[in-house]
N, C-alpha and C positions, 0 to 999 in steps of 0.2 A: 554332170549337169544336173544343177540345183531346177527341178520343179516346185513351184509353188500356186497352189490353191489356197484364196484367202477371199475375205468379204469384201464388198466394192463401198464400204462405208471407210470414215479416216482411220479408225483402227485397223481395220483390215488393208487398208492400201499402205498405210505407213509402215505393214509386217515387209510391203514390198521394198520398201525402203530400206530397212533394215537387211534385209538378205540379197541385196545389189551392193548395200554398202560392204556386208560380210564376206560375198562370194563373188563380185567385180559381175565380169562380162556374163560368167558362166551360170547365168538363172533366165528362164521361162515365167514368167509370172501370169496366171491366170484370175482374174478377178470375177467373183459368183456373187449369185444370188441366191437366198434359199431355196428356190425355183430349178434356178441350174445345174447345184453343183454335183446331184448326184449324178445325171448323165453327162458330166465334164469328165469328173472323175472316172467313169464308168467307162469312155472313148478312150482314156489315156491307158487304164489299165489292159486293155484290148489291144493297143497296140504294140507288137511286140520292138519295135523301134525304142521303146521307153522303157524296156526292162532292167538297165544298167544305172536308170536316173537317181537320184535321193528325193524324195518325196517328203513338201512341207505342208502343212493344213493349218491355216491358222485363224483366229476368229471364224469357225462356222463347222458345222462337222457333217457327216454322212452315215446314210442307213445304213442297218447291218447288217446287209447282206455284203453291202462293200464293206464295211470294217472286215467283214472276214477274211474276204479276199485281198485286204491290205495286210493283215495279219501272216497270210499265208506266203506273202511277197516278204513280208520282213524273217518267217518262220526259217524261209530259203536262202537266206543272207541279202536281203533288199533293206537297204537305210530309208526307214520312215518316222518322220514326225510329226503327229499331232499336237497342239497348242492353243489351248483355248480360255475361256473363263466364264463360261455360262456354263451355272448350274444346271442346268437341262442337258447337259454334254459330261457330267462327273460318270456314266459309265463306262468312257474311255478310257477311266484311270485302270480298267482292268487289264488292259493292254500294256505290254513293254513298252510300245509305240508313243502311246498317250499319257498328256501332260494336263492334267484340268484343273486349275486353280481361281478359284473365286474372289478369294480371298488371301492377304498372306498375313503372316503370323502376327504383325502387331494391328492387324483389325483393319488395314487398309483394303479398299478393294481394288483388283487387279485389270488388267487390259491385256488381250491380244500383244499387243505391241511392246505392253513392260514384259511382259512375262517371254516374247521373244526375244527381245532383246538382253535380259537377263541370263539367257542360253546361251546367246550369242557373244556372251563376256566369257561367259566360263568356260565357252569353247576356244577362247583367245582369239575369235575371229573380229572382234569388236573390244575398241577401249572404253572402258567405263570412267565417263563425264562431257565437260564439253558442251557443246553446242547440241549433239545429240541426245545427249541425256537430256538435259533441259528439253527437247523437242519431247519424246517419249512421256514424260511425267507430265506436259503439255493435253497428249491426246490421252494419257490414262484419266485426269482431271475432268477431263469433257467425257472421253466413254461411260463413265460413273457416275455421272453428274454431281462430284464433290467440287467441282468448278465453282458451281453456283453461290453466288453471292461472299467468293473468295476468290475467284481467278478468271478476270474476265479475258484476258488472253487467252485461253484456252478455248472458249467461243469463238473468239476471233481467230482463230488458227482453224475452226471447224468451218467458219463461215468461208474464208478465202480458199479453203477445200472447195467448195459449193459452185464460187463465183470463177473460179479457174478453170480451161480449160485443166484435163485430167493431165496429159503429158506435160502440160505448161508447168504444173503444181508438182511435179517429179523433176520438172528439167530445173525450178527456180530452188526448190528444198535439197536435192540432194549435195550441192557445194557447200550449200548454206549448213547443214547437219555436219560438215567435216571441220566448222570452228570452234572459235570459243564461247561465244553464246549467242542463242537464237532471238532474232529478232525481226521486225517485219520492217522492212521499206518505207520510204514517205509514200510512193505512190499506192502501194499498198494499204498504208495509215490512211488515206487520203479515200480510197475505193471504200474499206471497209468501214467510212463514218457516215457514208453515204448510204450505204447497207442495213446502216444501225436505223439508220432515219425511217427508210422503207419498211422494212419489219414492225418497226412498233406502229406503224398505220396500216399495214397488213393485219396484224394480232387486233388493233382495236376493230377494224371491221370484221374479223372474222369473231369477235366477241358476243357482235350484235347475230349472226344467225346461227351463233348454236341452239339447237332445241336439246329436252332434259326428258330422258325416259327411265323408264325402271325397268329392270331386269331380275329374271330369279339365278342365281350361281350357286351350285355346289362344290365345293372344293376336294382335293384330291382323299381329304381326312372327312369327307363327306358329310361336312357340315354347311345348311345351305343360306345364303346369303342374298338379300334384298339390295341389290345395287341401285343406286340412283347414277344415271349418266349423263353426260357432255358429247352430244352428236356434233362435227362439223365437217364437212365436205372442205378439204385445203391440200393445197400441190407443194407449195412452199413453207420454210422454215418450219416445220413440224413438232421439232424437239422443244423450240423454244416457244412456241405457239400450246403444247400441249403443258407444257411448264406453269405458264401465264396462265393458263385459263383453270387450272388446278388452282392455282396461288391466289386468283382473283375470285375463286368458285368455292370454297371449301365445305360446302355443302356439297357435291359432289364427288360419290366413289372414283371416281376414272374419269378419263377422257378418251373417245373413239376419233380418230381421226382420219376420215376416209378421200379414197384418191383413188376417182371412178376410171379415170385415165389410163390409169396404171395397175389397176384393181386389187390392189393393196390397202390396207388400214393399217394405223397406228394406235398402239395402246399407251395409255402414259396416268401415272399414279404418282401422289405425295404421300399418300396413307402406308400406315405401317401392316395395319388389317387388311391389306389389298394385294395382291400378287397377279400384279398383270398379265406374267408368264404361264401360269395356271389357266387365266380368263382366256388367254389367246388357243392355249390348244384346244376347245371345243372346235374352232375352226382352221387345225391343222397349224397353226402357229407359236412362236416361243420368243424366247430373249431373257429378259433380266425381269426382275420382280419389279422394278418401277417404270422398264420401257419395253416393251415386245411389240410383235409385231405379225401379220397373216395375212393369207391371200383374202380376195374378197369374196368367199365360197357363196351358195344358192342361201346356205343360211343364215350368215354372214348380213348378204342381203336384203333378205326378210326382217332380219331383227334388227338393223341400223338403216339402209338406208330409203325405205318406204317410210318410216317413222319420221326422218329427217325432212321428207318432203310433205308430209300432211302435216304435221306438230307446228305452232309457233312458238317462234323463239321467247325464253322470257327476259324482258329489257334488263338494259344493265342497270345497277343503281346511279342516283345521280351524285354527284360530288360536291356541289355548291351549294346545299342549303344551309340555311341559318335556323331554322326552327325544327322541323321535322328530322332531327339528325338523330344516330346510332346510339344506344345507350343512355338516352335523355328519361330519367325514373320515372316520369309520368306519362310517356309513353311514345312510340316510335311506330309511327302506321307505314304499312305496306299493301301492296293492290295487288290483281292478279287479271287474267285477260278476260273473267265473268265477271270484274268490276266485283269480288268479294276484298272487303276490307279486313286486315289483320293486324291488330295492335299487339307491340311487344310492352310489356309496364312491368314495374319494379313494385314491390311489395313482398314486407317481411322476411326481407334478406334475400327473395327469391326475382328470377324475370320469369313473367305469365305471362298468359296469351288471351286475347279477347279477340273471337273470330264472328263476323257477321253479326255484331253486338250483341256475341253472347260470349260468356267465360269460357274457357275450356277449362271441365272440371277435370282432378286430377292429373294436372300437369303441370311440372314446374322446373325450371334449370338452375343449375348452378350461375351460370355465367350468360351474358349475352351472346355470345356469339354460339352457342349451344342453341338459343333458343331461335335466332337469326337461320340457324342451320334447319330447323324445324319447318319455319315456315318457310323458305324457300325449298325444300324439299317436298313437302304433301302438298304445298297450295301450289307453288309457282310462281311466286309472288316476287315483286320488288317495290324499292324505297318510293315511296310519292313524293314528286317533285311538290315544295313548298307554294308554288302558285297556284299547283291543282289543288291543294287542303284550302285555299283559301276562297276557290272558285265553287 
């Protein structure tokens, strides 16, 4: 019998599909969160009836004392495989049964599904090609965010994963993955199109609710950072929401997404100078450099929830101005909740600032975006509407 412990997202549950296709009905699948993986594995190891079962752990890791117990089982002849792609799990490569590979040799980011696929193909348990190979690549593209701007099908696969009941998703995918090509049905396409419209409306609403705070953070090298962080409450579309809020607010270093109902926090960034897996560690979390998560610890509650309740959101910029437009050499004007007006203007080949009718001395920027980022970071301002300027 094969026992799989895997994460409960698309990447983790797709590992379950691969294990079923490879081993048939001789499998037991246990999908886990970061909160319950350790007690579930411990319970399994304590059960004498499970001693002969082969164990796969994918897209998730266990604590050190359980790793030691797994290693003892392996040294006594047990079959153990830990296959992961998170850099935070690299220490498992010290075990003969551990395989943690964040990137392929060609530089592409890996996913647990793609690594498990390679493993099972190498063992001769799966054939390389067809709909299954296409599906695995879609999962990899989505989980690594390489899909963005490149492969909308990967995002739609993840949408379908969350829209369908989990038993129904597995039921529909298993026979489809044995074909020549992977594609959605007409009914699924209709459902996905409707979901896309709902998502856009949801993200637009959350943009207007996001507050912005400062936080000092010291990374593992001892470097201190002053992060400007967008904080928003959301229970849906967290990955897409985080990415869109980052894209439309480049002055922010990262986005923190609060889910009070589940007591979970998501962390997202698009910037190379920010590693949210490091940032999440202070709240007992982890994940990828660009996307991580944690539980809502008391410290996290104090840092994020209370400011999100107290502070006012910065208003979104308008997009239909004809006069007060961005990159206007004569000046683009911004305002904040304190009614302080800031102007960005072009002079002597540089972008400069005037704040509250005073020129900001010894500060200039090579391009307009840098200047606007400064205004939004430090003054919490937004673009003034043409009508408000006329009045």
